[in-house]
N, CA, C and O atoms as a GROMACS GRO file, in nm:
protein
  356
    1MET      N    1   0.096  -0.103   0.004
    1MET     CA    2  -0.024  -0.002   0.006
    1MET      C    3   0.077   0.122  -0.005
    1MET      O    4   0.183   0.132   0.057
    2LYS      N    5   0.032   0.200  -0.081
    2LYS     CA    6   0.087   0.356  -0.069
    2LYS      C    7   0.037   0.457   0.010
    2LYS      O    8  -0.082   0.476   0.033
    3PRO      N    9   0.151   0.535   0.061
    3PRO     CA   10   0.109   0.678   0.135
    3PRO      C   11   0.046   0.785   0.046
    3PRO      O   12   0.104   0.802  -0.062
    4TYR      N   13  -0.066   0.863   0.071
    4TYR     CA   14  -0.153   0.906   0.015
    4TYR      C   15  -0.048   1.040  -0.054
    4TYR      O   16  -0.021   1.121   0.034
    5PRO      N   17   0.006   1.072  -0.175
    5PRO     CA   18   0.080   1.173  -0.249
    5PRO      C   19   0.052   1.308  -0.185
    5PRO      O   20  -0.066   1.308  -0.149
    6GLY      N   21   0.113   1.424  -0.156
    6GLY     CA   22   0.058   1.568  -0.181
    6GLY      C   23   0.055   1.635  -0.065
    6GLY      O   24   0.027   1.546   0.015
    7ALA      N   25   0.066   1.746   0.004
    7ALA     CA   26   0.068   1.818   0.125
    7ALA      C   27  -0.088   1.868   0.156
    7ALA      O   28  -0.109   1.890   0.275
    8ASN      N   29  -0.190   1.887   0.072
    8ASN     CA   30  -0.308   1.925   0.096
    8ASN      C   31  -0.409   1.804   0.114
    8ASN      O   32  -0.501   1.777   0.038
    9LEU      N   33  -0.365   1.722   0.252
    9LEU     CA   34  -0.450   1.594   0.248
    9LEU      C   35  -0.549   1.605   0.359
    9LEU      O   36  -0.529   1.702   0.431
   10ALA      N   37  -0.652   1.528   0.392
   10ALA     CA   38  -0.751   1.524   0.448
   10ALA      C   39  -0.704   1.473   0.554
   10ALA      O   40  -0.596   1.414   0.549
   11TYR      N   41  -0.793   1.488   0.703
   11TYR     CA   42  -0.748   1.422   0.828
   11TYR      C   43  -0.703   1.290   0.823
   11TYR      O   44  -0.593   1.256   0.867
   12ASP      N   45  -0.785   1.213   0.771
   12ASP     CA   46  -0.811   1.089   0.764
   12ASP      C   47  -0.681   1.025   0.691
   12ASP      O   48  -0.633   0.920   0.735
   13GLU      N   49  -0.621   1.095   0.568
   13GLU     CA   50  -0.544   1.074   0.475
   13GLU      C   51  -0.418   1.080   0.576
   13GLU      O   52  -0.357   0.976   0.600
   14LYS      N   53  -0.374   1.217   0.642
   14LYS     CA   54  -0.272   1.218   0.750
   14LYS      C   55  -0.255   1.097   0.847
   14LYS      O   56  -0.159   1.023   0.867
   15VAL      N   57  -0.378   1.102   0.898
   15VAL     CA   58  -0.366   0.948   0.986
   15VAL      C   59  -0.297   0.839   0.940
   15VAL      O   60  -0.206   0.781   1.001
   16TYR      N   61  -0.343   0.809   0.826
   16TYR     CA   62  -0.339   0.682   0.730
   16TYR      C   63  -0.162   0.701   0.738
   16TYR      O   64  -0.107   0.617   0.810
   17ASN      N   65  -0.062   0.812   0.664
   17ASN     CA   66   0.057   0.823   0.607
   17ASN      C   67   0.112   0.839   0.739
   17ASN      O   68   0.226   0.794   0.752
   18TYR      N   69   0.049   0.902   0.858
   18TYR     CA   70   0.162   0.883   0.999
   18TYR      C   71   0.131   0.717   1.034
   18TYR      O   72   0.234   0.666   1.079
   19ARG      N   73   0.055   0.651   1.029
   19ARG     CA   74   0.053   0.525   1.072
   19ARG      C   75   0.101   0.452   1.011
   19ARG      O   76   0.156   0.362   1.074
   20ARG      N   77   0.108   0.446   0.847
   20ARG     CA   78   0.165   0.354   0.823
   20ARG      C   79   0.334   0.363   0.805
   20ARG      O   80   0.409   0.269   0.774
   21SER      N   81   0.374   0.514   0.836
   21SER     CA   82   0.548   0.532   0.841
   21SER      C   83   0.566   0.497   0.984
   21SER      O   84   0.678   0.457   1.016
   22ARG      N   85   0.497   0.503   1.053
   22ARG     CA   86   0.561   0.431   1.182
   22ARG      C   87   0.564   0.282   1.211
   22ARG      O   88   0.657   0.223   1.265
   23VAL      N   89   0.443   0.226   1.166
   23VAL     CA   90   0.475   0.049   1.115
   23VAL      C   91   0.600   0.026   1.043
   23VAL      O   92   0.682  -0.060   1.076
   24ARG      N   93   0.614   0.120   0.925
   24ARG     CA   94   0.741   0.076   0.835
   24ARG      C   95   0.840   0.085   0.932
   24ARG      O   96   0.883  -0.024   0.971
   25ARG      N   97   0.887   0.183   0.982
   25ARG     CA   98   0.982   0.206   1.093
   25ARG      C   99   1.012   0.151   1.177
   25ARG      O  100   1.130   0.161   1.211
   26LEU      N  101   0.919   0.062   1.254
   26LEU     CA  102   0.912  -0.020   1.394
   26LEU      C  103   0.952  -0.142   1.290
   26LEU      O  104   1.047  -0.204   1.337
   27SER      N  105   0.912  -0.190   1.176
   27SER     CA  106   0.942  -0.308   1.113
   27SER      C  107   1.101  -0.307   1.057
   27SER      O  108   1.182  -0.400   1.052
   28GLU      N  109   1.112  -0.182   1.021
   28GLU     CA  110   1.259  -0.174   0.972
   28GLU      C  111   1.332  -0.185   1.089
   28GLU      O  112   1.405  -0.284   1.085
   29ASN      N  113   1.342  -0.113   1.205
   29ASN     CA  114   1.429  -0.161   1.324
   29ASN      C  115   1.439  -0.288   1.370
   29ASN      O  116   1.545  -0.335   1.412
   30GLY      N  117   1.314  -0.359   1.365
   30GLY     CA  118   1.330  -0.474   1.409
   30GLY      C  119   1.377  -0.588   1.349
   30GLY      O  120   1.392  -0.691   1.414
   31PHE      N  121   1.409  -0.578   1.204
   31PHE     CA  122   1.480  -0.626   1.098
   31PHE      C  123   1.640  -0.589   1.167
   31PHE      O  124   1.722  -0.673   1.204
   32GLY      N  125   1.653  -0.457   1.170
   32GLY     CA  126   1.802  -0.425   1.212
   32GLY      C  127   1.860  -0.476   1.299
   32GLY      O  128   1.982  -0.478   1.320
   33ILE      N  129   1.744  -0.538   1.381
   33ILE     CA  130   1.800  -0.572   1.525
   33ILE      C  131   1.816  -0.733   1.493
   33ILE      O  132   1.896  -0.801   1.557
   34LEU      N  133   1.751  -0.777   1.412
   34LEU     CA  134   1.760  -0.932   1.371
   34LEU      C  135   1.929  -0.935   1.293
   34LEU      O  136   2.030  -0.991   1.336
   35VAL      N  137   1.915  -0.873   1.197
   35VAL     CA  138   2.037  -0.874   1.114
   35VAL      C  139   2.166  -0.841   1.193
   35VAL      O  140   2.277  -0.885   1.165
   36SER      N  141   2.134  -0.753   1.301
   36SER     CA  142   2.279  -0.732   1.349
   36SER      C  143   2.301  -0.865   1.475
   36SER      O  144   2.398  -0.867   1.551
   37ARG      N  145   2.229  -0.931   1.475
   37ARG     CA  146   2.232  -1.039   1.573
   37ARG      C  147   2.232  -1.177   1.500
   37ARG      O  148   2.282  -1.275   1.556
   38PHE      N  149   2.179  -1.184   1.383
   38PHE     CA  150   2.183  -1.339   1.300
   38PHE      C  151   2.239  -1.330   1.163
   38PHE      O  152   2.179  -1.254   1.086
   39ARG      N  153   2.325  -1.382   1.127
   39ARG     CA  154   2.416  -1.375   1.005
   39ARG      C  155   2.304  -1.395   0.912
   39ARG      O  156   2.276  -1.301   0.837
   40VAL      N  157   2.242  -1.496   0.905
   40VAL     CA  158   2.091  -1.531   0.815
   40VAL      C  159   2.063  -1.408   0.746
   40VAL      O  160   2.037  -1.398   0.626
   41PHE      N  161   2.068  -1.326   0.819
   41PHE     CA  162   1.971  -1.211   0.756
   41PHE      C  163   2.068  -1.122   0.653
   41PHE      O  164   2.020  -1.061   0.557
   42GLN      N  165   2.175  -1.122   0.676
   42GLN     CA  166   2.290  -1.067   0.593
   42GLN      C  167   2.295  -1.066   0.434
   42GLN      O  168   2.371  -0.996   0.367
   43LYS      N  169   2.222  -1.137   0.398
   43LYS     CA  170   2.235  -1.178   0.253
   43LYS      C  171   2.066  -1.251   0.222
   43LYS      O  172   1.982  -1.276   0.308
   44THR      N  173   2.054  -1.270   0.083
   44THR     CA  174   1.895  -1.282   0.060
   44THR      C  175   1.908  -1.458   0.110
   44THR      O  176   2.011  -1.525   0.109
   45ILE      N  177   1.790  -1.496   0.146
   45ILE     CA  178   1.774  -1.627   0.202
   45ILE      C  179   1.731  -1.712   0.074
   45ILE      O  180   1.619  -1.711   0.022
   46ALA      N  181   1.852  -1.793   0.029
   46ALA     CA  182   1.753  -1.889  -0.056
   46ALA      C  183   1.684  -2.023  -0.044
   46ALA      O  184   1.720  -2.131  -0.089
   47CYS      N  185   1.582  -1.993   0.022
   47CYS     CA  186   1.503  -2.129   0.059
   47CYS      C  187   1.364  -2.042   0.027
   47CYS      O  188   1.359  -1.919   0.019
   48ASN      N  189   1.238  -2.145   0.008
   48ASN     CA  190   1.085  -2.107  -0.012
   48ASN      C  191   1.065  -2.012   0.065
   48ASN      O  192   1.147  -1.970   0.146
   49LEU      N  193   0.930  -1.960   0.043
   49LEU     CA  194   0.845  -1.890   0.130
   49LEU      C  195   0.848  -1.941   0.257
   49LEU      O  196   0.910  -1.881   0.345
   50THR      N  197   0.775  -2.066   0.285
   50THR     CA  198   0.731  -2.110   0.401
   50THR      C  199   0.893  -2.134   0.486
   50THR      O  200   0.884  -2.158   0.606
   51THR      N  201   1.001  -2.128   0.441
   51THR     CA  202   1.098  -2.145   0.529
   51THR      C  203   1.174  -2.053   0.547
   51THR      O  204   1.275  -2.071   0.615
   52VAL      N  205   1.150  -1.946   0.497
   52VAL     CA  206   1.200  -1.808   0.519
   52VAL      C  207   1.083  -1.765   0.622
   52VAL      O  208   1.123  -1.690   0.711
   53GLU      N  209   0.971  -1.791   0.624
   53GLU     CA  210   0.883  -1.720   0.731
   53GLU      C  211   0.931  -1.816   0.860
   53GLU      O  212   0.949  -1.762   0.969
   54LYS      N  213   0.947  -1.934   0.847
   54LYS     CA  214   1.022  -2.033   0.947
   54LYS      C  215   1.094  -1.962   1.030
   54LYS      O  216   1.074  -1.941   1.149
   55ILE      N  217   1.202  -1.918   0.945
   55ILE     CA  218   1.360  -1.873   1.026
   55ILE      C  219   1.320  -1.742   1.040
   55ILE      O  220   1.406  -1.690   1.111
   56VAL      N  221   1.240  -1.664   1.012
   56VAL     CA  222   1.184  -1.518   1.088
   56VAL      C  223   1.131  -1.566   1.204
   56VAL      O  224   1.180  -1.526   1.310
   57ARG      N  225   1.050  -1.636   1.204
   57ARG     CA  226   0.959  -1.670   1.351
   57ARG      C  227   1.022  -1.704   1.468
   57ARG      O  228   1.011  -1.675   1.587
   58THR      N  229   1.120  -1.804   1.368
   58THR     CA  230   1.214  -1.864   1.472
   58THR      C  231   1.319  -1.810   1.560
   58THR      O  232   1.344  -1.842   1.676
   59SER      N  233   1.399  -1.686   1.453
   59SER     CA  234   1.468  -1.583   1.505
   59SER      C  235   1.409  -1.495   1.568
   59SER      O  236   1.487  -1.444   1.648
   60CYS      N  237   1.293  -1.445   1.570
   60CYS     CA  238   1.247  -1.333   1.648
   60CYS      C  239   1.182  -1.436   1.814
   60CYS      O  240   1.197  -1.395   1.930
   61ALA      N  241   1.137  -1.521   1.789
   61ALA     CA  242   1.143  -1.635   1.918
   61ALA      C  243   1.279  -1.674   1.997
   61ALA      O  244   1.289  -1.708   2.115
   62LEU      N  245   1.357  -1.661   1.922
   62LEU     CA  246   1.517  -1.674   2.003
   62LEU      C  247   1.553  -1.538   2.036
   62LEU      O  248   1.602  -1.520   2.147
   63HIS      N  249   1.536  -1.437   1.957
   63HIS     CA  250   1.584  -1.326   2.021
   63HIS      C  251   1.501  -1.248   2.149
   63HIS      O  252   1.544  -1.163   2.227
   64ASN      N  253   1.376  -1.302   2.142
   64ASN     CA  254   1.269  -1.241   2.275
   64ASN      C  255   1.340  -1.355   2.398
   64ASN      O  256   1.331  -1.311   2.512
   65TRP      N  257   1.400  -1.475   2.385
   65TRP     CA  258   1.407  -1.572   2.488
   65TRP      C  259   1.540  -1.509   2.517
   65TRP      O  260   1.563  -1.466   2.630
   66LEU      N  261   1.648  -1.497   2.399
   66LEU     CA  262   1.742  -1.464   2.503
   66LEU      C  263   1.776  -1.350   2.563
   66LEU      O  264   1.868  -1.340   2.644
   67THR      N  265   1.675  -1.229   2.511
   67THR     CA  266   1.655  -1.072   2.599
   67THR      C  267   1.622  -1.128   2.749
   67THR      O  268   1.692  -1.104   2.848
   68ASN      N  269   1.509  -1.204   2.748
   68ASN     CA  270   1.476  -1.242   2.900
   68ASN      C  271   1.572  -1.346   2.959
   68ASN      O  272   1.587  -1.346   3.082
   69ASN      N  273   1.622  -1.414   2.903
   69ASN     CA  274   1.708  -1.521   2.999
   69ASN      C  275   1.862  -1.522   2.978
   69ASN      O  276   1.936  -1.599   3.040
   70ALA      N  277   1.911  -1.418   2.872
   70ALA     CA  278   2.049  -1.386   2.912
   70ALA      C  279   2.101  -1.267   2.926
   70ALA      O  280   2.206  -1.225   2.877
   71ILE      N  281   2.004  -1.195   3.015
   71ILE     CA  282   2.045  -1.074   3.070
   71ILE      C  283   2.200  -1.041   3.070
   71ILE      O  284   2.279  -1.120   3.121
   72GLY      N  285   2.238  -0.931   3.017
   72GLY     CA  286   2.377  -0.896   3.015
   72GLY      C  287   2.486  -0.936   2.935
   72GLY      O  288   2.592  -0.874   2.920
   73THR      N  289   2.443  -1.080   2.868
   73THR     CA  290   2.554  -1.117   2.775
   73THR      C  291   2.478  -1.134   2.637
   73THR      O  292   2.546  -1.170   2.541
   74TYR      N  293   2.354  -1.114   2.623
   74TYR     CA  294   2.291  -1.109   2.442
   74TYR      C  295   2.287  -0.942   2.423
   74TYR      O  296   2.346  -0.901   2.322
   75LEU      N  297   2.246  -0.878   2.479
   75LEU     CA  298   2.222  -0.742   2.464
   75LEU      C  299   2.330  -0.652   2.596
   75LEU      O  300   2.276  -0.599   2.693
   76PRO      N  301   2.443  -0.650   2.582
   76PRO     CA  302   2.507  -0.575   2.673
   76PRO      C  303   2.464  -0.418   2.705
   76PRO      O  304   2.443  -0.356   2.600
   77ARG      N  305   2.449  -0.358   2.799
   77ARG     CA  306   2.418  -0.220   2.828
   77ARG      C  307   2.475  -0.140   2.770
   77ARG      O  308   2.593  -0.109   2.785
   78GLY      N  309   2.354  -0.071   2.651
   78GLY     CA  310   2.407   0.052   2.560
   78GLY      C  311   2.378  -0.019   2.431
   78GLY      O  312   2.403   0.066   2.346
   79SER      N  313   2.350  -0.099   2.386
   79SER     CA  314   2.333  -0.175   2.257
   79SER      C  315   2.219  -0.174   2.238
   79SER      O  316   2.186  -0.249   2.146
   80VAL      N  317   2.150  -0.127   2.279
   80VAL     CA  318   1.968  -0.093   2.209
   80VAL      C  319   1.932   0.034   2.285
   80VAL      O  320   2.011   0.091   2.360
   81ASP      N  321   1.836   0.064   2.267
   81ASP     CA  322   1.795   0.202   2.341
   81ASP      C  323   1.680   0.152   2.405
   81ASP      O  324   1.605   0.073   2.346
   82ILE      N  325   1.650   0.203   2.557
   82ILE     CA  326   1.567   0.150   2.627
   82ILE      C  327   1.511   0.305   2.706
   82ILE      O  328   1.572   0.407   2.737
   83GLU      N  329   1.333   0.255   2.724
   83GLU     CA  330   1.262   0.347   2.697
   83GLU      C  331   1.280   0.399   2.865
   83GLU      O  332   1.274   0.305   2.944
   84ASP      N  333   1.294   0.501   2.910
   84ASP     CA  334   1.299   0.558   3.041
   84ASP      C  335   1.155   0.586   3.063
   84ASP      O  336   1.126   0.703   3.037
   85ILE      N  337   1.039   0.499   3.109
   85ILE     CA  338   0.970   0.588   3.147
   85ILE      C  339   0.908   0.652   3.301
   85ILE      O  340   0.809   0.719   3.330
   86GLU      N  341   1.006   0.601   3.369
   86GLU     CA  342   0.992   0.641   3.512
   86GLU      C  343   1.074   0.823   3.510
   86GLU      O  344   1.034   0.920   3.574
   87GLY      N  345   1.178   0.818   3.426
   87GLY     CA  346   1.229   0.967   3.403
   87GLY      C  347   1.158   1.070   3.326
   87GLY      O  348   1.210   1.181   3.308
   88VAL      N  349   1.036   1.037   3.278
   88VAL     CA  350   0.948   1.105   3.216
   88VAL      C  351   0.893   1.197   3.309
   88VAL      O  352   0.855   1.156   3.419
   89LYS      N  353   0.883   1.333   3.272
   89LYS     CA  354   0.806   1.434   3.340
   89LYS      C  355   0.700   1.495   3.293
   89LYS      O  356   0.642   1.580   3.360
   0.00000   0.00000   0.00000
């Protein structure tokens, strides 16, 4: 899906463009993290689509598990952004 072009957009079109942009940014950041952690994502994956889907899902699950269980070794302090909700005023 494409964003609405132009500068004079209706409110709903602006909201759509903003949300689309945000989703794209989040997904690109997520894959950026996966690329930095798993070498399989550094080049084109030469598999069929169902296998690629399994690789992505497995990598996400492994990343989440390591994030929760290998604290300090998998993601050392400063390697990713952390949201400080207590420091917000």
